PASE-951769 format. One record per residue (C-alpha): residue in one letter; x, y, z. Coordinates in steps of 0.5 Angstrom, whole numbers, always signed. Layout:
REM residues N
+------+-------+-------+-------+
! type !     u !     v !     w !
+------+-------+-------+-------+
!    A !     X !     Y !     Z !
...
+------+-------+-------+-------+
END
This chain:
REM residues 389
+------+-------+-------+-------+
! type !     u !     v !     w !
+------+-------+-------+-------+
!    M !    +0 !    +1 !    +0 !
!    T !    +3 !    +7 !    -2 !
!    T !    +4 !   +11 !    +3 !
!    I !    +1 !   +18 !    +4 !
!    H !    +5 !   +25 !    +6 !
!    G !    +2 !   +32 !    +7 !
!    E !    -4 !   +35 !   +10 !
!    V !   -11 !   +36 !    +9 !
!    A !   -16 !   +42 !   +13 !
!    D !   -22 !   +40 !   +16 !
!    G !   -27 !   +38 !   +12 !
!    F !   -22 !   +36 !    +6 !
!    E !   -21 !   +29 !    +8 !
!    G !   -25 !   +27 !    +2 !
!    V !   -18 !   +28 !    -3 !
!    R !   -14 !   +25 !    +2 !
!    E !   -18 !   +18 !    -1 !
!    A !   -20 !   +20 !    -7 !
!    F !   -11 !   +21 !    -8 !
!    R !   -11 !   +13 !    -4 !
!    A !   -16 !   +11 !    -9 !
!    N !   -12 !   +13 !   -14 !
!    F !    -5 !   +10 !   -13 !
!    E !    -9 !    +4 !   -10 !
!    E !   -15 !    +3 !   -16 !
!    R !   -13 !    +8 !   -22 !
!    G !    -6 !    +7 !   -23 !
!    D !    -2 !   +13 !   -20 !
!    V !    +6 !   +11 !   -20 !
!    G !    +8 !   +19 !   -17 !
!    A !    +4 !   +24 !   -16 !
!    A !    +1 !   +30 !   -12 !
!    V !    -5 !   +34 !   -11 !
!    C !    -4 !   +41 !    -8 !
!    V !   -11 !   +44 !    -7 !
!    Y !   -11 !   +53 !    -5 !
!    R !   -18 !   +57 !    -2 !
!    D !   -19 !   +64 !    -2 !
!    G !   -11 !   +64 !    -1 !
!    R !    -8 !   +59 !    +4 !
!    P !    -7 !   +51 !    +3 !
!    V !   -12 !   +47 !    +5 !
!    V !   -10 !   +40 !    +1 !
!    D !    -2 !   +39 !    +0 !
!    L !    -1 !   +31 !    -1 !
!    W !    +4 !   +26 !    -5 !
!    G !    +7 !   +19 !    -4 !
!    G !    +8 !   +14 !    -9 !
!    V !   +16 !   +13 !   -13 !
!    A !   +19 !   +19 !   -17 !
!    D !   +23 !   +15 !   -21 !
!    P !   +21 !    +7 !   -21 !
!    E !   +27 !    +5 !   -24 !
!    T !   +32 !    +7 !   -19 !
!    G !   +26 !    +7 !   -14 !
!    R !   +28 !   +14 !   -11 !
!    E !   +21 !   +16 !    -6 !
!    W !   +16 !   +22 !    -8 !
!    E !   +18 !   +26 !    -5 !
!    R !   +15 !   +34 !    -2 !
!    D !   +19 !   +37 !    -7 !
!    T !   +20 !   +33 !   -13 !
!    L !   +19 !   +36 !   -19 !
!    Q !   +15 !   +34 !   -25 !
!    L !   +14 !   +36 !   -32 !
!    V !    +6 !   +37 !   -34 !
!    Y !    +6 !   +38 !   -42 !
!    S !    -1 !   +42 !   -43 !
!    A !    -1 !   +43 !   -37 !
!    T !    +5 !   +48 !   -38 !
!    K !    -1 !   +53 !   -43 !
!    G !    -4 !   +57 !   -38 !
!    A !    +3 !   +60 !   -34 !
!    T !    +5 !   +61 !   -41 !
!    A !    -3 !   +65 !   -41 !
!    T !    -1 !   +68 !   -35 !
!    V !    +5 !   +71 !   -38 !
!    A !    +2 !   +74 !   -43 !
!    H !    -4 !   +77 !   -39 !
!    L !    +0 !   +81 !   -34 !
!    L !    +4 !   +84 !   -41 !
!    A !    -2 !   +86 !   -43 !
!    Q !    -4 !   +88 !   -35 !
!    R !    +2 !   +93 !   -35 !
!    G !    -1 !   +95 !   -42 !
!    E !    +5 !   +94 !   -46 !
!    L !    +1 !   +88 !   -50 !
!    D !    -6 !   +89 !   -54 !
!    L !    -9 !   +82 !   -54 !
!    D !   -13 !   +85 !   -60 !
!    A !    -8 !   +89 !   -63 !
!    P !    -5 !   +84 !   -70 !
!    V !    +0 !   +79 !   -68 !
!    A !    +4 !   +83 !   -74 !
!    D !    +5 !   +89 !   -69 !
!    Y !    +9 !   +85 !   -65 !
!    W !   +12 !   +81 !   -69 !
!    P !   +12 !   +84 !   -77 !
!    E !   +14 !   +77 !   -80 !
!    F !    +9 !   +74 !   -77 !
!    G !    +4 !   +77 !   -83 !
!    A !    +7 !   +73 !   -87 !
!    A !    +2 !   +68 !   -92 !
!    G !    -5 !   +71 !   -90 !
!    K !    -3 !   +72 !   -83 !
!    A !    -3 !   +80 !   -81 !
!    G !   -11 !   +81 !   -79 !
!    I !   -10 !   +76 !   -73 !
!    P !   -10 !   +79 !   -67 !
!    V !    -6 !   +76 !   -60 !
!    R !   -11 !   +74 !   -58 !
!    W !   -13 !   +69 !   -63 !
!    L !    -6 !   +66 !   -62 !
!    L !    -9 !   +64 !   -55 !
!    S !   -17 !   +61 !   -56 !
!    H !   -14 !   +57 !   -63 !
!    R !   -17 !   +61 !   -67 !
!    A !   -11 !   +63 !   -71 !
!    G !    -9 !   +56 !   -75 !
!    V !    -3 !   +56 !   -75 !
!    V !    -3 !   +49 !   -71 !
!    T !    +3 !   +46 !   -77 !
!    V !    +9 !   +47 !   -79 !
!    R !   +11 !   +45 !   -86 !
!    P !   +17 !   +42 !   -86 !
!    P !   +18 !   +40 !   -79 !
!    V !   +24 !   +44 !   -76 !
!    P !   +29 !   +38 !   -74 !
!    L !   +27 !   +38 !   -67 !
!    A !   +36 !   +40 !   -65 !
!    D !   +34 !   +47 !   -69 !
!    A !   +27 !   +47 !   -65 !
!    L !   +29 !   +47 !   -58 !
!    R !   +34 !   +53 !   -59 !
!    W !   +27 !   +57 !   -61 !
!    Q !   +29 !   +62 !   -66 !
!    P !   +29 !   +56 !   -72 !
!    M !   +21 !   +55 !   -69 !
!    A !   +19 !   +62 !   -70 !
!    D !   +22 !   +64 !   -76 !
!    A !   +19 !   +57 !   -80 !
!    L !   +12 !   +59 !   -76 !
!    A !   +12 !   +66 !   -79 !
!    A !   +12 !   +63 !   -86 !
!    Q !    +7 !   +58 !   -84 !
!    R !    +0 !   +59 !   -88 !
!    P !    -5 !   +59 !   -84 !
!    E !   -10 !   +52 !   -85 !
!    W !   -17 !   +56 !   -84 !
!    E !   -19 !   +63 !   -84 !
!    P !   -17 !   +65 !   -78 !
!    G !   -22 !   +68 !   -74 !
!    T !   -27 !   +64 !   -77 !
!    A !   -26 !   +57 !   -73 !
!    H !   -22 !   +54 !   -67 !
!    G !   -17 !   +48 !   -67 !
!    Y !   -12 !   +46 !   -62 !
!    H !    -6 !   +49 !   -63 !
!    G !    -3 !   +43 !   -59 !
!    R !    +6 !   +44 !   -60 !
!    T !    +6 !   +51 !   -64 !
!    F !    +2 !   +55 !   -59 !
!    G !    +8 !   +56 !   -54 !
!    W !   +12 !   +58 !   -60 !
!    L !    +7 !   +62 !   -62 !
!    V !    +6 !   +66 !   -55 !
!    G !   +12 !   +66 !   -54 !
!    E !   +15 !   +69 !   -59 !
!    V !   +10 !   +75 !   -58 !
!    V !   +12 !   +75 !   -50 !
!    R !   +19 !   +75 !   -53 !
!    R !   +19 !   +81 !   -57 !
!    V !   +15 !   +85 !   -53 !
!    S !   +19 !   +84 !   -46 !
!    G !   +25 !   +83 !   -49 !
!    R !   +25 !   +76 !   -44 !
!    T !   +24 !   +69 !   -46 !
!    P !   +17 !   +67 !   -43 !
!    G !   +21 !   +61 !   -39 !
!    R !   +25 !   +67 !   -35 !
!    F !   +20 !   +73 !   -35 !
!    F !   +15 !   +67 !   -33 !
!    A !   +21 !   +65 !   -28 !
!    E !   +22 !   +74 !   -26 !
!    E !   +16 !   +76 !   -26 !
!    V !   +11 !   +70 !   -23 !
!    A !   +15 !   +64 !   -19 !
!    G !   +20 !   +69 !   -17 !
!    P !   +15 !   +74 !   -13 !
!    L !   +10 !   +68 !   -11 !
!    G !   +16 !   +63 !   -10 !
!    L !   +13 !   +58 !   -14 !
!    D !   +18 !   +51 !   -15 !
!    F !   +15 !   +51 !   -23 !
!    F !   +19 !   +52 !   -29 !
!    I !   +19 !   +53 !   -36 !
!    G !   +26 !   +52 !   -37 !
!    L !   +30 !   +47 !   -32 !
!    P !   +36 !   +49 !   -29 !
!    A !   +42 !   +45 !   -30 !
!    A !   +41 !   +45 !   -22 !
!    E !   +34 !   +43 !   -22 !
!    R !   +35 !   +36 !   -26 !
!    G !   +36 !   +31 !   -19 !
!    R !   +30 !   +33 !   -18 !
!    V !   +25 !   +31 !   -23 !
!    S !   +21 !   +25 !   -23 !
!    R !   +22 !   +20 !   -29 !
!    M !   +15 !   +19 !   -34 !
!    V !   +13 !   +12 !   -35 !
!    Y !    +9 !   +10 !   -41 !
!    P !    +3 !    +5 !   -38 !
!    K !    +1 !    +0 !   -45 !
!    P !    -6 !    +3 !   -46 !
!    E !   -12 !    -3 !   -46 !
!    V !   -13 !    -2 !   -54 !
!    D !    -9 !    +2 !   -58 !
!    L !   -13 !    +6 !   -63 !
!    S !    -8 !    +7 !   -67 !
!    T !    -8 !    +0 !   -71 !
!    V !   -15 !    -2 !   -68 !
!    P !   -21 !    -4 !   -74 !
!    L !   -25 !    +1 !   -75 !
!    D !   -30 !    -3 !   -76 !
!    L !   -30 !    -5 !   -68 !
!    V !   -30 !    +3 !   -67 !
!    P !   -37 !    +5 !   -65 !
!    P !   -39 !   +10 !   -70 !
!    E !   -40 !   +16 !   -65 !
!    A !   -31 !   +14 !   -65 !
!    R !   -30 !   +12 !   -72 !
!    E !   -29 !   +19 !   -75 !
!    F !   -24 !   +21 !   -70 !
!    V !   -19 !   +14 !   -69 !
!    A !   -19 !   +15 !   -78 !
!    A !   -15 !   +21 !   -76 !
!    L !   -11 !   +18 !   -72 !
!    Q !   -10 !   +12 !   -75 !
!    D !    -9 !   +18 !   -83 !
!    P !    -1 !   +21 !   -82 !
!    E !    -4 !   +27 !   -87 !
!    S !   -10 !   +29 !   -82 !
!    L !   -11 !   +35 !   -79 !
!    N !   -10 !   +32 !   -72 !
!    N !    -4 !   +28 !   -73 !
!    R !    +0 !   +33 !   -77 !
!    A !    -1 !   +39 !   -71 !
!    F !    +3 !   +35 !   -66 !
!    A !    +8 !   +33 !   -72 !
!    V !   +11 !   +39 !   -72 !
!    T !   +18 !   +36 !   -71 !
!    D !   +23 !   +32 !   -73 !
!    P !   +22 !   +27 !   -70 !
!    A !   +16 !   +29 !   -69 !
!    E !   +16 !   +24 !   -62 !
!    I !   +20 !   +27 !   -56 !
!    D !   +23 !   +25 !   -50 !
!    F !   +21 !   +28 !   -45 !
!    N !   +25 !   +26 !   -40 !
!    S !   +31 !   +28 !   -42 !
!    A !   +36 !   +33 !   -40 !
!    E !   +36 !   +37 !   -47 !
!    V !   +29 !   +37 !   -48 !
!    Q !   +28 !   +39 !   -40 !
!    A !   +32 !   +45 !   -40 !
!    A !   +29 !   +48 !   -47 !
!    E !   +24 !   +52 !   -47 !
!    L !   +17 !   +49 !   -49 !
!    P !   +13 !   +54 !   -47 !
!    A !    +6 !   +50 !   -50 !
!    S !    +9 !   +43 !   -46 !
!    N !   +15 !   +42 !   -43 !
!    G !   +14 !   +46 !   -35 !
!    I !   +16 !   +43 !   -30 !
!    G !   +15 !   +44 !   -23 !
!    T !   +11 !   +43 !   -17 !
!    A !    +3 !   +41 !   -15 !
!    R !    +4 !   +47 !   -10 !
!    G !    +7 !   +51 !   -16 !
!    L !    +1 !   +50 !   -20 !
!    A !    -4 !   +51 !   -15 !
!    R !    -2 !   +58 !   -12 !
!    M !    +0 !   +60 !   -18 !
!    Y !    -8 !   +60 !   -19 !
!    A !    -9 !   +61 !   -12 !
!    A !    -5 !   +69 !   -14 !
!    L !   -10 !   +69 !   -21 !
!    I !   -15 !   +70 !   -17 !
!    G !   -15 !   +73 !   -11 !
!    E !    -8 !   +74 !    -6 !
!    V !    -3 !   +69 !    -3 !
!    D !    +1 !   +71 !    +2 !
!    G !    +1 !   +79 !    -1 !
!    V !    +2 !   +77 !    -8 !
!    R !    -3 !   +78 !   -13 !
!    L !    -3 !   +77 !   -20 !
!    F !    -9 !   +79 !   -24 !
!    S !   -13 !   +85 !   -22 !
!    P !   -21 !   +85 !   -23 !
!    E !   -21 !   +87 !   -31 !
!    T !   -15 !   +83 !   -32 !
!    L !   -18 !   +76 !   -31 !
!    A !   -25 !   +78 !   -34 !
!    S !   -21 !   +79 !   -41 !
!    A !   -17 !   +74 !   -39 !
!    T !   -23 !   +68 !   -37 !
!    A !   -28 !   +71 !   -41 !
!    E !   -30 !   +65 !   -47 !
!    Q !   -27 !   +66 !   -54 !
!    A !   -29 !   +59 !   -58 !
!    G !   -34 !   +54 !   -57 !
!    G !   -36 !   +47 !   -60 !
!    V !   -32 !   +41 !   -63 !
!    D !   -25 !   +43 !   -64 !
!    K !   -22 !   +42 !   -71 !
!    V !   -16 !   +38 !   -69 !
!    I !   -18 !   +34 !   -63 !
!    M !   -25 !   +34 !   -66 !
!    F !   -29 !   +34 !   -60 !
!    P !   -32 !   +39 !   -55 !
!    V !   -28 !   +44 !   -52 !
!    R !   -29 !   +52 !   -50 !
!    F !   -23 !   +56 !   -50 !
!    A !   -22 !   +63 !   -46 !
!    S !   -15 !   +68 !   -48 !
!    G !   -10 !   +61 !   -45 !
!    Y !   -15 !   +57 !   -41 !
!    M !   -20 !   +52 !   -42 !
!    L !   -27 !   +52 !   -40 !
!    P !   -30 !   +47 !   -36 !
!    V !   -35 !   +43 !   -41 !
!    E !   -40 !   +38 !   -39 !
!    T !   -35 !   +32 !   -40 !
!    N !   -31 !   +36 !   -35 !
!    P !   -35 !   +41 !   -30 !
!    L !   -28 !   +42 !   -25 !
!    T !   -31 !   +46 !   -19 !
!    G !   -37 !   +51 !   -22 !
!    P !   -38 !   +55 !   -29 !
!    R !   -33 !   +59 !   -28 !
!    A !   -27 !   +56 !   -27 !
!    F !   -21 !   +57 !   -32 !
!    G !   -16 !   +52 !   -32 !
!    H !   -11 !   +47 !   -37 !
!    P !   -10 !   +41 !   -37 !
!    G !    -4 !   +37 !   -39 !
!    R !    -3 !   +31 !   -43 !
!    G !    -3 !   +24 !   -39 !
!    G !    -7 !   +27 !   -34 !
!    S !    -4 !   +33 !   -31 !
!    L !    -9 !   +39 !   -28 !
!    G !    -8 !   +46 !   -25 !
!    F !   -15 !   +50 !   -25 !
!    A !   -18 !   +56 !   -21 !
!    D !   -25 !   +57 !   -19 !
!    P !   -27 !   +64 !   -17 !
!    E !   -33 !   +63 !   -14 !
!    H !   -31 !   +58 !    -9 !
!    G !   -25 !   +60 !    -8 !
!    I !   -21 !   +55 !   -11 !
!    A !   -14 !   +53 !   -14 !
!    F !   -12 !   +46 !   -15 !
!    G !    -6 !   +42 !   -18 !
!    Y !    -5 !   +36 !   -20 !
!    V !    +1 !   +33 !   -23 !
!    M !    +4 !   +25 !   -23 !
!    N !    +9 !   +21 !   -27 !
!    S !    +3 !   +16 !   -30 !
!    I !    +2 !   +18 !   -37 !
!    V !    -4 !   +15 !   -38 !
!    E !    -8 !   +17 !   -45 !
!    G !   -15 !   +16 !   -46 !
!    A !   -22 !   +16 !   -43 !
!    E !   -20 !   +10 !   -38 !
!    D !   -16 !   +16 !   -34 !
!    T !   -20 !   +17 !   -28 !
!    R !   -16 !   +20 !   -24 !
!    A !   -15 !   +28 !   -24 !
!    S !   -23 !   +28 !   -25 !
!    A !   -24 !   +24 !   -18 !
!    L !   -20 !   +28 !   -14 !
!    V !   -23 !   +34 !   -17 !
!    E !   -30 !   +31 !   -16 !
!    A !   -28 !   +30 !    -8 !
!    V !   -25 !   +38 !    -8 !
!    R !   -33 !   +39 !   -11 !
!    A !   -36 !   +35 !    -5 !
!    A !   -32 !   +39 !    +0 !
!    L !   -35 !   +46 !    -2 !
+------+-------+-------+-------+
END
């Protein structure tokens, strides 16, 4: 039986039980969950194994790569620049990044990058991974890229390009890379253990991700065995030229080893944020209120950042989603803790979000990357938080 470490406040004991059940019933290997309410932690738990290859245990300060939950941190940087009057989210991207205006993109506003409406979801040809990790070659490739649809007419998840697109605007406006800006303006003031671009000195604290084999391999399952309502999606997964596949194949090779030191040290602001559940929850807590004297967003910025920009079936991931400006919003299948919640999940299970209506901020990180609908670990924790409200 996995030993669960940490504390929960009175009334939140159900979160501890759900966290324990994640190990015993839902496949967690090493994980942590943290919840803030009204600027103070009410849940701070961790347990399991950080590195199955060595047996290293998950400690209070173990760091975890969170894939697309990074996008919430990157969006926060853009909104801070807007709050300071340095960035107009409704101005054309080309005002700040002139090269981006090529190939029919001159009229795309910054907000469409944040809300996945720009259509710049692919890169052809893919950029060699070593060049992408150096940043500028990928930014140059995206500046030259033609959109996959008429910008503003639809939304499609910019799963990998989001980080370079928003990040290059941040760099042009602030003179700092998005990772450096986040470190100096967000993580520093709040004392967060969260990095976009991991310092070498922190490498020893990072957990090793593990990838359990899925029960069903959708890339090879015969389509006639797939339920009709999922057949179009599975067919897209099996077609290398589908928008779904091309949107995630922007580097060569397309598959990236996120356990590698080189990848963790680079800045990939869509996908390689590394931190603790505590760091993720604390950031979101400071977006909706004050945390130890620090508040990141004004009420006006919070309203602008979290207003819905797009909703409905997504052209890339092919199921219904709702986007604000850089954050995802609740949908029927993932209601979070209330209709005003906002945040971002990450591949395989990680999740960070805030709910201003209930004063809740939440972070969950784990190293067992479970794909597909069978993963209910984060939702079980959120349900337990909702029951405690």
